[in-house]
C-alpha positions as CSV (number, residue, x, y, z in Angstrom):
1,M,-2.1,0.1,39.9
2,G,-0.3,-3.2,39.4
3,N,-3.1,-5.2,40.8
4,A,-5.7,-3.5,38.6
5,M,-3.6,-4.4,35.5
6,A,-3.2,-8.1,36.0
7,E,-1.4,-9.6,32.9
8,Q,-4.1,-12.1,32.4
9,D,-7.2,-9.9,32.8
10,L,-6.8,-6.6,30.9
11,H,-9.7,-4.6,29.5
12,L,-9.2,-2.4,26.4
13,V,-11.9,0.0,25.5
14,V,-11.7,1.6,22.0
15,V,-13.6,4.9,21.7
16,G,-14.4,5.7,18.1
17,A,-14.2,2.2,16.7
18,G,-14.1,3.0,13.0
19,A,-11.7,1.4,10.6
20,L,-8.5,1.9,12.6
21,G,-10.1,1.5,16.1
22,T,-11.8,-1.7,15.1
23,L,-8.6,-3.0,13.5
24,V,-6.7,-2.4,16.8
25,G,-9.4,-3.7,19.1
26,A,-10.1,-6.9,17.1
27,S,-6.3,-7.6,16.6
28,V,-5.6,-7.1,20.3
29,W,-8.5,-9.5,21.2
30,L,-7.1,-12.1,18.8
31,G,-3.8,-11.8,20.6
32,G,-5.4,-13.2,23.7
33,R,-5.5,-12.3,27.4
34,T,-7.7,-9.2,26.8
35,Q,-11.3,-8.3,27.0
36,V,-12.1,-5.7,24.4
37,T,-15.1,-3.3,24.2
38,L,-15.5,-1.3,20.9
39,V,-17.6,1.9,21.0
40,G,-18.8,2.8,17.5
41,N,-21.7,3.6,15.3
42,E,-24.9,1.5,15.2
43,S,-24.3,-0.3,11.9
44,N,-20.7,-1.4,12.9
45,V,-21.8,-2.4,16.4
46,R,-24.7,-4.5,15.1
47,A,-22.5,-6.3,12.6
48,I,-19.7,-7.0,15.1
49,N,-22.1,-8.4,17.8
50,A,-23.7,-10.6,15.2
51,N,-20.8,-11.8,13.1
52,G,-17.6,-10.6,14.7
53,V,-14.9,-8.6,12.9
54,R,-13.4,-9.8,9.6
55,I,-9.9,-8.4,8.9
56,I,-8.8,-8.6,5.3
57,E,-5.1,-9.0,5.1
58,H,-3.1,-8.6,1.9
59,D,-0.1,-10.8,2.8
60,R,-1.8,-13.6,4.6
61,A,-5.2,-15.2,5.2
62,D,-8.1,-13.1,6.5
63,R,-8.7,-13.1,10.3
64,I,-12.0,-13.4,12.1
65,A,-12.4,-12.0,15.7
66,Q,-15.6,-13.2,17.4
67,G,-16.3,-14.2,21.0
68,S,-18.0,-13.2,24.2
69,S,-15.1,-11.1,25.4
70,L,-15.2,-9.0,22.3
71,R,-18.1,-6.7,22.7
72,A,-19.4,-3.7,20.8
73,V,-21.6,-0.9,22.1
74,T,-22.9,2.4,20.7
75,R,-22.5,4.6,23.9
76,L,-19.8,5.1,26.4
77,D,-22.2,4.7,29.3
78,Q,-22.7,1.1,28.2
79,V,-19.1,0.3,29.0
80,G,-18.9,-1.7,32.2
81,G,-16.1,-2.6,34.7
82,T,-12.7,-1.2,35.2
83,I,-10.7,0.0,32.2
84,D,-7.0,-0.8,32.0
85,Y,-6.4,0.9,28.6
86,L,-8.6,3.4,26.9
87,L,-7.8,4.1,23.3
88,V,-9.4,7.1,21.5
89,T,-9.6,7.0,17.7
90,V,-12.4,9.4,16.9
91,K,-11.9,12.1,14.2
92,A,-11.1,15.6,15.4
93,P,-14.6,17.1,14.6
94,D,-16.1,14.5,17.0
95,M,-13.6,15.1,19.8
96,P,-15.6,17.9,21.8
97,V,-18.6,15.6,22.2
98,V,-16.4,12.6,23.1
99,L,-14.5,14.6,25.7
100,K,-17.8,15.5,27.5
101,E,-18.8,11.8,27.5
102,L,-15.4,10.8,28.9
103,A,-15.6,13.0,31.9
104,P,-17.3,10.3,34.1
105,F,-14.3,8.0,33.3
106,H,-11.8,10.1,35.2
107,D,-11.5,7.5,38.0
108,R,-12.3,4.4,35.9
109,A,-9.5,4.5,33.2
110,S,-6.1,3.5,34.5
111,C,-4.3,4.5,31.3
112,A,-5.5,6.4,28.2
113,F,-3.8,6.9,24.8
114,S,-4.8,8.0,21.3
115,F,-4.0,7.2,17.7
116,Q,-5.6,10.4,16.4
117,N,-4.1,12.7,13.8
118,G,-2.6,16.0,15.0
119,V,-0.7,16.9,18.1
120,D,-3.4,18.4,20.4
121,H,-5.4,15.3,21.4
122,D,-3.2,14.2,24.3
123,E,-3.5,17.6,26.1
124,Q,-7.3,17.5,25.5
125,L,-7.5,14.0,27.1
126,A,-5.3,15.0,30.0
127,Q,-7.6,17.9,30.8
128,V,-10.5,15.5,31.1
129,L,-9.0,12.2,32.4
130,G,-6.0,13.6,34.3
131,R,-2.5,14.2,33.2
132,E,-1.2,11.2,35.1
133,T,-3.6,8.9,33.1
134,V,-2.4,9.8,29.6
135,V,0.5,8.3,27.7
136,G,1.8,9.1,24.2
137,A,1.2,6.8,21.2
138,M,1.2,7.0,17.5
139,T,0.8,4.6,14.5
140,M,0.8,4.6,10.8
141,E,-1.3,1.5,10.4
142,G,-3.7,2.0,7.6
143,A,-7.2,0.6,7.4
144,A,-10.5,1.1,5.7
145,M,-14.0,-0.2,6.4
146,P,-15.6,-1.4,3.1
147,A,-18.7,-2.7,5.1
148,P,-19.8,-2.8,8.7
149,G,-17.7,-5.3,10.7
150,V,-15.2,-5.7,7.8
151,I,-11.8,-4.1,8.0
152,D,-9.4,-3.8,5.1
153,H,-5.9,-3.7,6.6
154,L,-4.2,-1.5,4.0
155,L,-0.8,-0.7,5.6
156,A,1.3,-2.3,8.3
157,S,3.9,-0.1,9.9
158,T,5.5,0.5,13.3
159,T,3.6,1.7,16.3
160,Y,5.3,3.8,19.0
161,V,4.4,4.3,22.6
162,G,6.0,6.2,25.5
163,E,5.6,8.2,28.7
164,F,5.8,11.9,28.2
165,S,8.3,11.9,31.1
166,G,10.6,9.5,29.1
167,K,10.5,6.9,31.9
168,R,10.1,3.2,31.1
169,T,7.1,2.3,33.2
170,L,5.2,-1.0,33.8
171,R,2.1,0.3,32.1
172,I,4.0,1.3,29.0
173,S,5.7,-2.1,28.8
174,R,2.4,-3.8,29.2
175,L,0.8,-1.6,26.5
176,A,3.6,-2.4,24.1
177,A,3.1,-6.1,24.9
178,L,-0.6,-5.8,24.5
179,L,-0.2,-4.3,21.0
180,G,2.5,-6.7,20.1
181,R,0.3,-9.7,20.8
182,G,-2.1,-8.2,18.4
183,G,0.4,-8.3,15.7
184,F,1.5,-4.7,15.7
185,R,5.2,-3.9,15.6
186,T,5.5,-1.8,18.7
187,Q,8.5,0.1,20.0
188,I,8.8,2.0,23.3
189,V,10.5,5.4,22.8
190,D,11.9,7.9,25.3
191,D,10.9,11.0,23.4
192,I,7.3,10.3,22.3
193,R,6.6,14.0,21.7
194,T,9.3,14.2,19.0
195,A,8.0,10.9,17.5
196,Q,4.5,12.3,17.4
197,W,5.7,15.5,15.7
198,T,7.6,13.5,13.1
199,K,4.4,11.8,12.2
200,F,2.4,15.0,12.3
201,V,4.8,16.6,9.7
202,Q,4.4,13.6,7.5
203,S,0.6,13.4,8.0
204,C,0.3,17.1,7.1
205,A,2.2,16.6,3.9
206,S,0.6,13.4,2.7
207,S,-2.9,14.6,3.7
208,A,-2.4,17.8,1.7
209,V,-1.1,15.9,-1.4
210,C,-3.8,13.3,-1.3
211,G,-6.5,15.8,-0.5
212,A,-5.5,18.2,-3.3
213,T,-4.7,15.7,-6.1
214,R,-7.3,12.9,-5.3
215,L,-4.8,10.5,-6.9
216,G,-3.6,8.6,-3.8
217,Y,-0.2,9.0,-2.2
218,A,2.0,6.8,-4.5
219,P,0.5,7.9,-7.9
220,A,0.7,11.6,-6.9
221,T,4.3,11.6,-5.5
222,Q,5.5,9.4,-8.3
223,T,5.1,12.4,-10.6
224,P,7.8,15.2,-10.6
225,H,5.4,17.9,-9.4
226,G,3.7,15.7,-6.9
227,A,7.0,14.8,-5.4
228,L,8.0,18.5,-5.4
229,L,4.8,19.5,-3.6
230,Y,5.3,16.8,-1.0
231,V,8.9,17.8,-0.4
232,N,8.0,21.5,0.0
233,L,5.2,20.6,2.5
234,L,7.5,18.4,4.4
235,T,10.3,21.0,4.5
236,E,7.9,23.7,5.9
237,G,6.6,21.2,8.5
238,V,10.1,20.3,9.7
239,A,10.9,24.0,9.9
240,V,8.0,24.4,12.4
241,M,9.2,21.4,14.3
242,R,12.8,22.8,14.5
243,A,11.5,26.2,15.7
244,Q,10.4,24.3,18.8
245,G,13.8,22.7,19.4
246,M,12.9,19.3,18.0
247,E,14.6,17.4,15.2
248,P,12.8,14.7,13.2
249,G,13.6,11.2,14.3
250,H,14.1,7.9,12.5
251,Y,10.5,6.9,12.8
252,F,8.3,5.1,10.2
253,T,11.4,4.5,8.0
254,D,9.4,1.6,6.4
255,A,6.7,4.0,5.2
256,A,8.2,7.5,5.4
257,R,11.7,9.0,5.7
258,V,11.0,12.4,7.1
259,R,14.4,13.0,8.7
260,D,16.3,11.8,5.6
261,L,14.2,14.0,3.3
262,A,14.5,17.1,5.5
263,N,18.3,16.9,5.4
264,K,18.7,16.4,1.6
265,P,18.8,19.0,-1.2
266,T,15.4,19.4,-2.9
267,T,16.4,17.6,-6.1
268,K,17.7,14.6,-4.1
269,A,14.7,14.6,-1.9
270,I,12.4,14.6,-4.9
271,E,14.3,11.7,-6.4
272,I,13.9,9.7,-3.1
273,V,10.2,10.4,-2.9
274,R,9.6,9.3,-6.5
275,T,11.6,6.1,-6.0
276,I,9.6,5.2,-2.8
277,A,6.4,5.9,-4.7
278,Q,7.4,3.7,-7.6
279,E,8.3,0.9,-5.1
280,L,4.9,1.3,-3.5
281,I,3.1,1.1,-6.8
282,E,5.0,-2.0,-7.8
283,R,3.8,-3.6,-4.5
284,G,0.2,-2.7,-5.4
285,Y,-0.1,0.0,-2.8
286,I,-1.7,3.2,-3.9
287,G,-2.1,4.8,-0.5
288,N,-4.6,7.4,0.7
289,T,-5.2,9.4,3.8
290,S,-8.3,9.5,5.9
291,L,-8.6,13.2,5.1
292,A,-8.8,12.4,1.4
293,R,-11.2,9.6,1.9
294,D,-13.5,11.9,3.9
295,L,-13.4,14.5,1.2
296,E,-14.3,11.9,-1.5
297,A,-17.2,10.7,0.7
298,G,-18.5,14.2,1.2
299,K,-17.8,14.0,5.0
300,R,-16.4,16.8,7.2
301,S,-12.6,16.3,7.1
302,E,-9.8,16.9,9.6
303,V,-8.3,19.7,7.5
304,D,-8.4,22.1,10.4
305,S,-6.8,19.8,13.0
306,I,-4.0,18.6,10.6
307,I,-3.2,21.2,7.9
308,G,-4.8,24.2,9.5
309,S,-3.1,23.4,12.8
310,M,0.3,23.3,11.2
311,V,-0.3,26.8,9.7
312,Q,-1.2,28.1,13.1
313,M,1.9,26.5,14.7
314,G,4.0,28.1,12.0
315,A,2.5,31.6,12.7
316,R,3.0,31.0,16.5
317,Y,6.7,30.3,16.1
318,G,7.4,32.8,13.3
319,V,7.9,30.2,10.5
320,A,6.5,30.9,7.0
321,T,4.4,28.0,5.6
322,P,3.2,29.3,2.2
323,T,2.8,25.9,0.6
324,I,0.9,24.4,3.6
325,R,-1.3,27.5,3.8
326,A,-2.2,27.3,0.1
327,M,-3.1,23.6,0.5
328,Y,-5.2,24.5,3.6
329,W,-7.2,27.1,1.7
330,A,-7.7,24.8,-1.3
331,I,-8.8,21.8,0.8
332,K,-10.9,23.9,3.2
333,A,-12.8,25.2,0.2
334,V,-13.8,21.6,-0.7
335,D,-14.7,20.9,2.9
336,E,-16.9,24.0,3.1
337,A,-18.6,23.3,-0.2
338,S,-19.4,19.7,0.9
339,H,-20.8,21.0,4.2
340,S,-22.9,23.6,2.4
341,Q,-24.3,20.9,0.1
342,R,-25.1,18.7,3.1
343,E,-26.9,21.6,4.8
344,T,-28.9,22.3,1.6
345,H,-29.9,18.6,1.2
346,S,-30.9,18.3,4.9
347,S,-33.1,21.4,4.7
348,A,-34.7,20.8,1.3
349,Q,-38.4,20.0,1.3
350,P,-39.6,16.9,-0.7
351,L,-42.2,18.9,-2.6
352,E,-39.7,21.5,-3.7
353,R,-37.5,19.3,-5.8
354,K,-37.9,21.4,-8.9
355,T,-36.9,24.6,-7.1
356,R,-33.3,25.6,-7.5
357,P,-31.7,26.3,-4.1
358,A,-31.0,29.9,-3.5
359,K,-27.4,31.0,-3.7
360,T,-25.7,31.8,-0.4
361,E,-23.1,34.4,0.3
362,S,-21.4,32.5,3.0
363,H,-21.3,28.9,4.3
364,P,-23.7,28.0,7.1
365,G,-22.2,28.6,10.5
366,S,-19.3,30.7,9.2
367,S,-18.6,34.4,8.7
368,A,-18.8,35.8,5.2
369,T,-15.1,36.1,5.0
370,P,-12.4,33.6,5.9
371,D,-10.6,33.8,9.3
372,T,-7.1,35.0,8.5
373,R,-5.8,35.0,12.0
374,D,-2.7,33.0,12.8
375,G,-1.9,32.8,9.1
376,L,-5.1,31.0,8.1
């Protein structure tokens, strides 16, 4: 595999090039020595191929990525050549379709990794691409896409990569170097699974707070009750983690302090959370999660793969998660209502605008009563 991954001739393919995927791909391309192919929706692809990618930075001048070795396509079957690194950044609801499209790449991708939310995606990729192909990775880099081809780099944080075996391999070293050249602070860790779970606990708590309050992370957790909610969510998530024999690590200490908060009395933890929130606000950072942004846009969210998954994990390991479960129900209700409205609009006839839509007893595609299995 060493010959296939020559240092000067790497090919990175990003599947699901939305805000985060485009940020990573364009930044890596700007770092040099890498051909990048972005697989995304038609509007983003058209804008990138015409004008490149503009990255809005809040602490330095904007960056422009444009060149013949930065290419955007709308379909995976348009990706040519060998693939040294395959990055998956699609949202969880889109994963089943993407996995089917990835099947032909079993022998073409030398190494695959994901920056998706949740903790199930690596196993899903391994089943399609082969367990020996997949390595672990996670990031808390934050980005939004205000317009096609334009990326707002909202938060810079640390990115972690590692082999699930814990070994320091050549491909991991090269992946870390690849991301580092793109400007991402990247660390190789020996226990990537624990690192991923530490982020999962934080993501579940922050997504629930942002999704339920619609205030943004910092304004919500700056309040006494917002901080209390966040601490309770974090505490329950850590309990699920510990039930599996894992202890939160010192990861993302610049953006989150999961381990510190988990080991502090509730009153002290609330004080720390509120202090961090105030510091973020003073720096002009409000903070929001992709789940909350999807809810605000009326899109299907990742509530099942993030918050619902944590509830199921708690039930599996005998850990009570009442706060997380309550947040799941509340946010799931919004998600279902948005889906129901989308279905109504898509089926409405133009000549029937004055007709009030009939009330439905259950949401399309679901049973009349919620699924309460595994604590949901």
